[in-house]
C-alpha positions as CSV (number, residue, x, y, z in Angstrom):
1,X,145.7,125.3,128.0
2,X,147.2,128.7,128.9
3,X,145.6,132.1,128.2
4,X,147.4,135.1,126.8
5,X,144.8,137.6,128.0
6,X,141.7,137.8,130.1
7,X,139.3,140.6,129.6
8,X,135.9,141.6,131.0
9,X,133.2,142.2,128.3
10,X,130.4,144.5,129.6
11,X,127.1,145.1,128.1
12,X,124.5,147.4,129.8
13,X,120.8,148.1,129.3
14,X,118.3,150.1,131.1
15,X,115.6,148.6,133.3
16,X,113.2,151.2,134.5
17,X,115.9,153.9,134.1
18,X,118.6,152.0,135.9
19,X,121.4,150.7,133.9
20,X,121.9,147.0,134.3
21,X,125.2,145.5,133.5
22,X,126.1,142.1,132.0
23,X,129.6,140.9,132.3
24,X,131.5,138.1,130.7
25,X,135.0,136.8,131.0
26,X,136.7,136.7,127.6
27,X,139.9,134.5,127.5
28,X,142.4,134.4,124.5
29,X,144.3,131.1,124.4
30,X,148.1,131.2,124.1
31,X,150.5,128.6,123.1
32,X,151.5,126.5,126.1
33,X,154.9,124.8,126.4
34,X,154.4,121.1,127.2
35,X,154.8,120.3,130.8
36,X,156.4,117.2,132.2
37,X,153.6,116.6,134.7
38,X,150.5,117.5,132.8
39,X,147.6,115.4,134.2
40,X,144.0,115.2,133.3
41,X,143.2,116.0,137.0
42,X,145.1,119.3,136.9
43,X,143.6,120.2,133.6
44,X,140.1,119.5,135.0
45,X,141.0,121.5,138.2
46,X,142.1,124.4,135.9
47,X,138.8,124.3,134.0
48,X,136.7,124.2,137.1
49,X,138.6,127.2,138.5
50,X,138.0,129.2,135.4
51,X,134.3,128.3,135.8
52,X,134.4,129.5,139.3
53,X,136.0,132.8,138.2
54,X,133.4,133.2,135.5
55,X,130.5,132.5,138.0
56,X,132.1,135.0,140.5
57,X,132.2,137.7,137.9
58,X,128.6,137.1,137.0
59,X,127.7,137.1,140.7
60,X,129.5,140.5,141.2
61,X,127.7,142.0,138.4
62,X,124.5,140.8,139.6
63,X,125.2,142.2,143.1
64,X,126.0,145.5,141.6
65,X,122.8,145.5,139.6
66,X,120.7,144.7,142.7
67,X,122.4,147.5,144.6
68,X,121.7,150.0,141.9
69,X,118.1,148.8,141.7
70,X,117.7,148.9,145.5
71,X,119.1,152.5,145.6
72,X,116.6,153.5,142.9
73,X,113.7,151.8,144.8
74,X,114.7,153.7,148.0
75,X,114.8,157.0,146.1
76,X,111.4,156.3,144.5
77,X,110.0,155.3,147.7
78,X,111.1,158.5,149.4
79,X,109.6,160.5,146.6
80,X,106.3,158.7,147.0
81,X,106.2,159.4,150.7
82,X,107.0,163.1,150.0
83,X,104.2,163.2,147.6
84,X,101.8,161.5,150.1
85,X,102.9,163.4,153.2
86,X,103.6,166.8,151.9
87,X,102.3,167.6,148.3
88,X,99.0,165.9,148.5
89,X,97.9,167.6,151.8
90,X,99.0,170.9,150.3
91,X,97.0,170.3,147.3
92,X,94.0,169.3,149.3
93,X,94.1,172.6,151.3
94,X,94.5,174.6,148.1
95,X,91.5,172.8,146.6
96,X,89.5,173.4,149.7
97,X,90.3,177.1,149.7
98,X,89.5,177.3,146.0
99,X,86.2,175.6,146.7
100,X,85.5,178.0,149.5
101,X,86.2,181.0,147.3
102,X,84.0,179.8,144.6
103,X,81.1,179.2,146.9
104,X,81.6,182.7,148.3
105,X,81.6,184.1,144.8
106,X,78.4,182.1,144.0
107,X,76.7,183.5,147.1
108,X,77.8,187.1,146.3
109,X,76.5,186.6,142.6
110,X,73.1,185.2,143.8
111,X,72.8,188.1,146.2
112,X,73.6,190.6,143.5
113,X,71.0,189.0,141.1
114,X,68.3,188.9,143.8
115,X,68.6,192.5,144.8
116,X,69.3,193.9,141.3
117,X,66.7,196.4,140.3
118,X,65.1,196.0,136.9
């Protein structure tokens, strides 16, 4: 069997914000002229070759998906480290300063109330 055209059919969907592709090989059969030496072995070899091509396409799509997911993982990991190493310590310092300021205000208020004349 001969094929007139071969096209890749792609479908994409999102997994955790990363587009994951699914790819299939679509073959349109064409009329084949009869060959003098057509053998069942040659036909079987052709079918196996097409299956290898289909599997190779699926494997390439899977590899691309894994690379995109890995890049997103690395980006998320960097963001998490930035939060842990930079933003959280800054917030802890700010909270400590606010707590100190509030304690100071409470002390001043208690002093004012104690020494306030009736």
